[in-house]
MARNU-219782 format. One record per residue (C-alpha): residue number from 1; residue in one letter; z negated, x, y. Coordinates in Angstrom, 1 decimal, always signed. Each point is the difference from the previous one (the first is absolute). Layout:
<atoms>
i:NUM; aa:a; c3:Z; c1:X; c2:Y
...
</atoms>
This chain:
<atoms>
i:1; aa:i; c3:+0.0; c1:+0.0; c2:+0.0
i:2; aa:s; c3:-0.9; c1:+2.8; c2:+2.4
i:3; aa:a; c3:+2.4; c1:+2.1; c2:+2.0
i:4; aa:k; c3:+1.0; c1:+3.3; c2:-1.8
i:5; aa:y; c3:+0.8; c1:+3.5; c2:+1.3
i:6; aa:n; c3:+2.0; c1:+2.0; c2:-2.5
i:7; aa:g; c3:-1.3; c1:-2.2; c2:-2.8
i:8; aa:e; c3:-3.7; c1:+0.2; c2:+1.1
i:9; aa:s; c3:-1.7; c1:-3.2; c2:+0.9
i:10; aa:c; c3:-1.3; c1:-0.1; c2:+3.6
i:11; aa:v; c3:-3.3; c1:-1.7; c2:-0.8
i:12; aa:q; c3:-3.5; c1:+1.5; c2:-0.4
i:13; aa:y; c3:-3.7; c1:-1.1; c2:+0.0
i:14; aa:i; c3:-1.1; c1:+1.3; c2:+3.4
i:15; aa:g; c3:-3.8; c1:-0.3; c2:-0.1
i:16; aa:p; c3:-3.0; c1:-2.3; c2:+0.5
i:17; aa:n; c3:-1.2; c1:-2.3; c2:+2.8
i:18; aa:g; c3:+3.2; c1:-0.8; c2:+1.9
i:19; aa:s; c3:+1.3; c1:+3.5; c2:+0.0
i:20; aa:g; c3:+3.5; c1:-1.3; c2:-1.0
i:21; aa:h; c3:+0.1; c1:-2.3; c2:+3.0
i:22; aa:y; c3:-1.0; c1:+2.9; c2:+2.2
i:23; aa:v; c3:+2.8; c1:+2.3; c2:-1.4
i:24; aa:k; c3:+2.5; c1:-2.9; c2:+0.7
i:25; aa:m; c3:-1.4; c1:-0.3; c2:+3.5
i:26; aa:v; c3:+0.6; c1:+3.7; c2:+0.7
i:27; aa:h; c3:+3.4; c1:-0.3; c2:-1.6
i:28; aa:n; c3:+0.8; c1:-2.7; c2:+2.6
i:29; aa:g; c3:-1.3; c1:+2.2; c2:+2.8
i:30; aa:i; c3:+2.3; c1:+2.8; c2:-1.1
i:31; aa:e; c3:+2.8; c1:-2.5; c2:+0.0
i:32; aa:y; c3:-0.7; c1:-0.8; c2:+3.7
i:33; aa:s; c3:+0.4; c1:+3.7; c2:+0.9
i:34; aa:d; c3:+3.1; c1:+0.4; c2:-2.1
i:35; aa:m; c3:+1.7; c1:-2.8; c2:+1.9
i:36; aa:e; c3:-1.2; c1:+1.3; c2:+3.3
i:37; aa:l; c3:+1.4; c1:+3.5; c2:-0.7
i:38; aa:i; c3:+3.3; c1:-1.5; c2:-1.1
i:39; aa:s; c3:+0.1; c1:-2.2; c2:+3.1
i:40; aa:e; c3:-0.6; c1:+3.0; c2:+2.3
i:41; aa:s; c3:+2.7; c1:+2.0; c2:-1.8
i:42; aa:y; c3:+2.5; c1:-2.8; c2:+0.4
i:43; aa:y; c3:-0.7; c1:-0.4; c2:+3.7
i:44; aa:l; c3:+0.4; c1:+3.8; c2:+0.6
i:45; aa:l; c3:+3.3; c1:+0.0; c2:-1.9
i:46; aa:k; c3:+1.1; c1:-3.0; c2:+2.1
i:47; aa:e; c3:-1.2; c1:+1.0; c2:+3.4
i:48; aa:i; c3:+0.3; c1:+3.8; c2:+0.0
i:49; aa:a; c3:+2.7; c1:+0.7; c2:-2.6
i:50; aa:l; c3:+1.9; c1:-3.1; c2:+1.2
i:51; aa:m; c3:+0.8; c1:-1.1; c2:-3.6
i:52; aa:n; c3:+1.3; c1:-3.4; c2:-0.9
i:53; aa:n; c3:-1.4; c1:-2.1; c2:-2.9
i:54; aa:k; c3:+2.6; c1:+1.1; c2:-2.5
i:55; aa:e; c3:-0.5; c1:+3.7; c2:+0.8
i:56; aa:m; c3:-3.8; c1:-0.5; c2:-0.3
i:57; aa:s; c3:+0.4; c1:-1.9; c2:-3.3
i:58; aa:d; c3:+2.0; c1:+2.9; c2:-1.4
i:59; aa:i; c3:-2.7; c1:+2.5; c2:+1.2
i:60; aa:f; c3:-2.7; c1:-2.0; c2:-1.8
i:61; aa:y; c3:+2.1; c1:-0.2; c2:-3.2
i:62; aa:k; c3:+0.5; c1:+3.7; c2:+0.2
i:63; aa:w; c3:-3.7; c1:+0.7; c2:+0.6
i:64; aa:n; c3:-0.8; c1:-2.3; c2:-3.0
i:65; aa:e; c3:+1.9; c1:+2.5; c2:-2.3
i:66; aa:g; c3:-2.5; c1:+2.8; c2:+0.8
i:67; aa:e; c3:-3.7; c1:+0.5; c2:+0.4
i:68; aa:l; c3:-0.4; c1:-3.2; c2:+2.1
i:69; aa:s; c3:+1.2; c1:-2.1; c2:-2.9
i:70; aa:s; c3:-2.1; c1:-3.2; c2:+0.0
i:71; aa:y; c3:+0.3; c1:-3.7; c2:+0.0
i:72; aa:l; c3:-0.5; c1:-0.4; c2:+3.8
i:73; aa:i; c3:+2.5; c1:+2.6; c2:+0.9
i:74; aa:e; c3:+2.5; c1:-1.6; c2:-2.4
i:75; aa:i; c3:-0.4; c1:-3.5; c2:+1.4
i:76; aa:t; c3:+0.2; c1:+1.3; c2:+3.6
i:77; aa:g; c3:+3.5; c1:+1.1; c2:-0.8
i:78; aa:h; c3:+0.8; c1:-3.5; c2:-1.3
i:79; aa:i; c3:-1.6; c1:-1.7; c2:+3.0
i:80; aa:l; c3:+1.9; c1:+2.1; c2:+2.5
i:81; aa:e; c3:+3.4; c1:-0.9; c2:-1.4
i:82; aa:k; c3:-0.8; c1:-3.7; c2:-0.6
i:83; aa:k; c3:+2.3; c1:-2.4; c2:+1.9
i:84; aa:d; c3:+0.0; c1:-3.7; c2:+0.5
i:85; aa:f; c3:+2.9; c1:-2.5; c2:-0.6
i:86; aa:e; c3:+1.4; c1:+1.0; c2:+3.4
i:87; aa:g; c3:+0.1; c1:+3.7; c2:-0.8
i:88; aa:k; c3:-2.9; c1:+0.9; c2:+2.3
i:89; aa:y; c3:-2.8; c1:+2.3; c2:-1.0
i:90; aa:v; c3:-3.0; c1:-2.2; c2:-0.9
i:91; aa:l; c3:-2.6; c1:+2.7; c2:+1.1
i:92; aa:d; c3:+1.2; c1:-0.2; c2:+3.6
i:93; aa:y; c3:-1.1; c1:-3.6; c2:+0.2
i:94; aa:i; c3:-3.5; c1:+0.4; c2:-1.5
i:95; aa:l; c3:-2.9; c1:-0.1; c2:+2.5
i:96; aa:d; c3:-2.0; c1:+3.2; c2:+0.4
i:97; aa:e; c3:-3.2; c1:-1.9; c2:-0.8
i:98; aa:a; c3:-1.9; c1:+0.5; c2:-3.3
i:99; aa:s; c3:-2.8; c1:-2.0; c2:-1.5
i:100; aa:h; c3:-2.7; c1:+1.2; c2:-2.4
i:101; aa:k; c3:-2.1; c1:-1.3; c2:-2.9
i:102; aa:g; c3:-3.1; c1:+2.1; c2:+0.7
i:103; aa:t; c3:+0.1; c1:+2.7; c2:-2.7
i:104; aa:g; c3:+1.0; c1:+2.7; c2:+2.5
i:105; aa:m; c3:-2.9; c1:-1.0; c2:+2.2
i:106; aa:w; c3:-2.4; c1:+0.0; c2:-2.9
i:107; aa:t; c3:+1.2; c1:+3.5; c2:-1.0
i:108; aa:a; c3:-0.6; c1:+1.3; c2:+3.5
i:109; aa:q; c3:-3.4; c1:-1.7; c2:+0.2
i:110; aa:s; c3:-1.1; c1:+1.5; c2:-3.3
i:111; aa:a; c3:+1.1; c1:+3.5; c2:+1.1
i:112; aa:l; c3:-2.2; c1:-0.4; c2:+3.1
i:113; aa:d; c3:-2.9; c1:-1.0; c2:-2.3
i:114; aa:l; c3:+0.6; c1:+3.0; c2:-2.2
i:115; aa:y; c3:+0.4; c1:+2.4; c2:+3.0
i:116; aa:i; c3:+3.5; c1:+0.9; c2:-1.2
i:117; aa:p; c3:+2.9; c1:+0.8; c2:+2.3
i:118; aa:l; c3:+2.9; c1:-2.4; c2:-0.6
i:119; aa:s; c3:+2.2; c1:+0.6; c2:+3.0
i:120; aa:v; c3:+3.4; c1:-0.8; c2:-1.4
i:121; aa:i; c3:-1.0; c1:-3.4; c2:-1.6
i:122; aa:t; c3:-2.3; c1:-1.0; c2:+2.9
i:123; aa:e; c3:+2.7; c1:+0.7; c2:+2.6
i:124; aa:s; c3:+2.5; c1:-2.1; c2:-2.1
i:125; aa:v; c3:-2.4; c1:-2.9; c2:+0.2
i:126; aa:f; c3:-0.4; c1:+0.3; c2:+3.7
i:127; aa:v; c3:+3.8; c1:+0.1; c2:+0.4
i:128; aa:r; c3:+0.2; c1:-3.3; c2:-1.8
i:129; aa:y; c3:-2.5; c1:-1.5; c2:+2.3
i:130; aa:l; c3:+1.9; c1:+1.4; c2:+3.0
i:131; aa:s; c3:+3.2; c1:-1.5; c2:-1.3
i:132; aa:s; c3:-1.6; c1:-3.4; c2:+0.0
i:133; aa:l; c3:-0.5; c1:+0.3; c2:+3.8
i:134; aa:r; c3:+3.7; c1:-0.5; c2:+0.6
i:135; aa:s; c3:-0.3; c1:-1.9; c2:+3.3
i:136; aa:q; c3:-2.3; c1:+2.8; c2:+1.4
i:137; aa:r; c3:+2.5; c1:+2.6; c2:-1.2
i:138; aa:f; c3:+2.9; c1:-1.7; c2:+1.7
i:139; aa:i; c3:-1.8; c1:-0.2; c2:+3.3
i:140; aa:a; c3:-1.1; c1:+3.6; c2:-0.2
i:141; aa:s; c3:+3.6; c1:+1.1; c2:-0.7
i:142; aa:t; c3:+1.1; c1:-1.5; c2:+3.3
i:143; aa:i; c3:-2.8; c1:+1.8; c2:+2.0
i:144; aa:l; c3:-0.8; c1:+3.2; c2:-1.8
i:145; aa:k; c3:+3.0; c1:+2.3; c2:-0.1
i:146; aa:g; c3:+0.2; c1:+2.9; c2:-2.4
i:147; aa:p; c3:+2.1; c1:+3.1; c2:+0.2
i:148; aa:k; c3:+3.8; c1:-0.1; c2:-0.4
i:149; aa:r; c3:+1.3; c1:+0.7; c2:-3.5
i:150; aa:s; c3:+1.6; c1:+3.4; c2:-0.4
i:151; aa:l; c3:+3.2; c1:+0.4; c2:-1.9
i:152; aa:i; c3:+0.4; c1:+2.6; c2:-2.8
i:153; aa:d; c3:+3.2; c1:+1.8; c2:-1.1
i:154; aa:l; c3:+1.4; c1:-0.3; c2:-3.5
i:155; aa:e; c3:-1.6; c1:+3.1; c2:-1.4
i:156; aa:s; c3:-3.4; c1:-0.8; c2:+1.4
i:157; aa:k; c3:+0.5; c1:-3.5; c2:-1.4
i:158; aa:k; c3:+0.3; c1:+1.3; c2:-3.6
i:159; aa:i; c3:-3.1; c1:+2.1; c2:+0.5
i:160; aa:f; c3:-1.9; c1:-2.9; c2:+1.5
i:161; aa:i; c3:+0.9; c1:-2.3; c2:-3.0
i:162; aa:e; c3:-1.2; c1:+2.6; c2:-2.4
i:163; aa:d; c3:-3.2; c1:+0.4; c2:+2.0
i:164; aa:i; c3:-0.6; c1:-3.7; c2:-0.2
i:165; aa:r; c3:+0.5; c1:+0.1; c2:-3.8
i:166; aa:k; c3:-2.5; c1:+2.8; c2:-0.4
i:167; aa:s; c3:-2.4; c1:-1.7; c2:+2.4
i:168; aa:l; c3:+0.2; c1:-3.3; c2:-1.8
i:169; aa:f; c3:-0.8; c1:+1.7; c2:-3.3
i:170; aa:l; c3:-2.8; c1:+1.9; c2:+1.4
i:171; aa:g; c3:-1.4; c1:-3.1; c2:+1.7
i:172; aa:k; c3:+0.1; c1:-1.8; c2:-3.4
i:173; aa:i; c3:-1.8; c1:+2.9; c2:-1.7
i:174; aa:i; c3:-2.8; c1:-0.1; c2:+2.7
i:175; aa:s; c3:-0.3; c1:-3.8; c2:-0.4
i:176; aa:y; c3:-0.3; c1:+0.1; c2:-3.8
i:177; aa:a; c3:-2.5; c1:+2.9; c2:+0.2
i:178; aa:q; c3:-2.2; c1:-1.9; c2:+2.5
i:179; aa:g; c3:+0.2; c1:-3.1; c2:-2.3
i:180; aa:f; c3:-1.0; c1:+2.0; c2:-3.1
i:181; aa:n; c3:-2.7; c1:+1.8; c2:+1.9
i:182; aa:q; c3:-1.5; c1:-3.4; c2:+1.0
i:183; aa:m; c3:+0.1; c1:-1.2; c2:-3.6
i:184; aa:k; c3:-1.8; c1:+3.2; c2:-1.0
i:185; aa:e; c3:-2.8; c1:-0.6; c2:+2.5
i:186; aa:a; c3:-0.3; c1:-3.7; c2:-1.0
i:187; aa:s; c3:-0.2; c1:+1.1; c2:-3.6
i:188; aa:l; c3:-2.8; c1:+2.4; c2:+0.7
i:189; aa:k; c3:-1.9; c1:-2.6; c2:+2.1
i:190; aa:y; c3:+0.3; c1:-2.9; c2:-2.4
i:191; aa:k; c3:-0.1; c1:+2.1; c2:-3.2
i:192; aa:w; c3:+3.4; c1:-1.2; c2:-1.3
i:193; aa:n; c3:+1.1; c1:+3.2; c2:-1.6
i:194; aa:l; c3:+3.6; c1:-0.6; c2:+0.9
i:195; aa:n; c3:+2.8; c1:+1.9; c2:-1.7
i:196; aa:f; c3:+2.4; c1:+0.9; c2:+2.7
i:197; aa:s; c3:+2.7; c1:+1.4; c2:-2.3
i:198; aa:n; c3:+0.1; c1:-3.5; c2:-1.7
i:199; aa:i; c3:+0.1; c1:-1.7; c2:+3.4
i:200; aa:a; c3:+3.0; c1:+2.1; c2:+1.1
i:201; aa:k; c3:+1.6; c1:-0.6; c2:-3.4
i:202; aa:i; c3:-0.1; c1:-3.9; c2:+0.3
i:203; aa:f; c3:+1.3; c1:+0.2; c2:+3.6
i:204; aa:r; c3:+3.3; c1:+1.6; c2:-1.2
i:205; aa:a; c3:+1.6; c1:-3.4; c2:-0.9
i:206; aa:g; c3:-0.5; c1:-3.7; c2:+0.7
i:207; aa:c; c3:-1.6; c1:+0.5; c2:+3.4
i:208; aa:i; c3:+1.3; c1:+0.2; c2:+3.5
i:209; aa:i; c3:-1.2; c1:+3.6; c2:+0.7
i:210; aa:r; c3:+1.7; c1:+1.4; c2:-3.2
i:211; aa:a; c3:+1.5; c1:+3.3; c2:+0.7
i:212; aa:n; c3:+1.2; c1:+3.0; c2:-2.0
i:213; aa:f; c3:-2.6; c1:+2.4; c2:+1.6
i:214; aa:l; c3:-2.8; c1:-2.1; c2:-1.6
i:215; aa:n; c3:+0.8; c1:+2.1; c2:-3.0
i:216; aa:d; c3:-1.1; c1:+3.1; c2:+1.9
i:217; aa:i; c3:-3.2; c1:-1.9; c2:+1.1
i:218; aa:m; c3:-0.6; c1:-1.0; c2:-3.6
i:219; aa:l; c3:+0.4; c1:+3.6; c2:-1.2
i:220; aa:s; c3:-2.3; c1:+1.4; c2:+2.7
i:221; aa:y; c3:-2.8; c1:-2.3; c2:-1.0
i:222; aa:m; c3:+0.7; c1:+0.6; c2:-3.7
i:223; aa:d; c3:-0.9; c1:+3.6; c2:+0.7
i:224; aa:n; c3:-3.1; c1:-0.9; c2:+2.0
i:225; aa:n; c3:-1.3; c1:-3.5; c2:+0.5
i:226; aa:n; c3:-2.5; c1:+1.3; c2:+2.6
i:227; aa:l; c3:+2.5; c1:+1.4; c2:+2.5
i:228; aa:i; c3:-1.3; c1:+0.7; c2:+3.4
i:229; aa:n; c3:+3.2; c1:-1.3; c2:+1.5
i:230; aa:l; c3:+3.6; c1:-0.4; c2:-1.2
i:231; aa:l; c3:+1.3; c1:+1.9; c2:+3.0
i:232; aa:l; c3:-1.8; c1:+3.1; c2:-1.2
i:233; aa:t; c3:+1.7; c1:+0.2; c2:-3.4
i:234; aa:p; c3:+2.6; c1:+2.7; c2:-0.5
i:235; aa:y; c3:+2.9; c1:-2.4; c2:-0.2
i:236; aa:f; c3:-0.8; c1:-2.1; c2:+3.0
i:237; aa:q; c3:-1.2; c1:+2.8; c2:+2.2
i:238; aa:g; c3:+3.4; c1:+1.7; c2:-0.6
i:239; aa:i; c3:+1.8; c1:-3.1; c2:+1.4
i:240; aa:i; c3:-2.4; c1:-0.3; c2:+3.0
i:241; aa:n; c3:+0.6; c1:+3.7; c2:+0.9
i:242; aa:l; c3:+3.8; c1:-0.5; c2:-0.3
i:243; aa:y; c3:+0.3; c1:-3.4; c2:+1.8
i:244; aa:q; c3:-2.7; c1:+0.1; c2:+2.7
i:245; aa:k; c3:+2.4; c1:+1.5; c2:+2.6
i:246; aa:s; c3:+2.4; c1:-2.8; c2:-0.5
i:247; aa:l; c3:-2.8; c1:-2.6; c2:+0.5
i:248; aa:r; c3:-1.1; c1:+1.7; c2:+3.2
i:249; aa:r; c3:+3.6; c1:+0.1; c2:+1.3
i:250; aa:v; c3:+0.5; c1:-3.7; c2:-0.7
i:251; aa:v; c3:-3.3; c1:-1.0; c2:+1.7
i:252; aa:i; c3:+0.9; c1:+2.2; c2:+3.1
i:253; aa:t; c3:+3.5; c1:-1.6; c2:+0.2
i:254; aa:a; c3:-1.5; c1:-3.5; c2:-0.3
i:255; aa:i; c3:-2.5; c1:+0.6; c2:+2.7
i:256; aa:r; c3:+2.6; c1:+1.5; c2:+2.4
i:257; aa:n; c3:+2.1; c1:-3.1; c2:-0.5
i:258; aa:g; c3:-2.8; c1:-2.5; c2:+0.3
i:259; aa:i; c3:+0.1; c1:-1.2; c2:-3.6
i:260; aa:a; c3:-3.3; c1:-0.8; c2:-1.7
i:261; aa:v; c3:-0.6; c1:+1.8; c2:-3.4
i:262; aa:p; c3:-3.7; c1:-0.7; c2:-0.6
</atoms>
């Protein structure tokens, strides 16, 4: 009945006293941040790289063939190329206003209770709240003027697109690391004795945050279930050291052009 990854069932007993519900809550928090990171990447490609929907769709399909391979990256490619019966892109007619069910908020609240930094997920929750203030944002856009957007040449555009790809992957890694760190602290506080390798294993299929690099998370915890932090493991620290310059360049470019990338 369960989803399967390479023939393995993605189902496990998580632990006692509501721990399974807690893990699902954190899963949803990570999902919030995944979608926010993708949204910011989309907006940078559109506003700075001046790419149209078809070009961006092709980019996301290409990214999904590599280390960013995941359900949300894949469906972003589909969404970007979706047209209505008049041949117009559906995405261009969707309001920039998102609702929420509460799990992201609960994840952030729990992190505060546990004294755990959860910056990526928490900012993603705040952005959803901000999106719901559409009338205020519209008024502000007519009064508060940001900087003019700067154009980039073709060669710089290629570099910028690759920087966005690396930044998106690094952002995802940080978000997942923060989520798993929160589950670790909750497990210690409530004496759940969570197995994080098994949690990463069941996230690999049948859930919204499924992604290929969950294999690397699974293997990291298989070696040591009591990791200080995923970001400090040899595999992930290597990516951080390679990709951090791209992330810094993207943030600087966004700030210079008045684009929010919280």
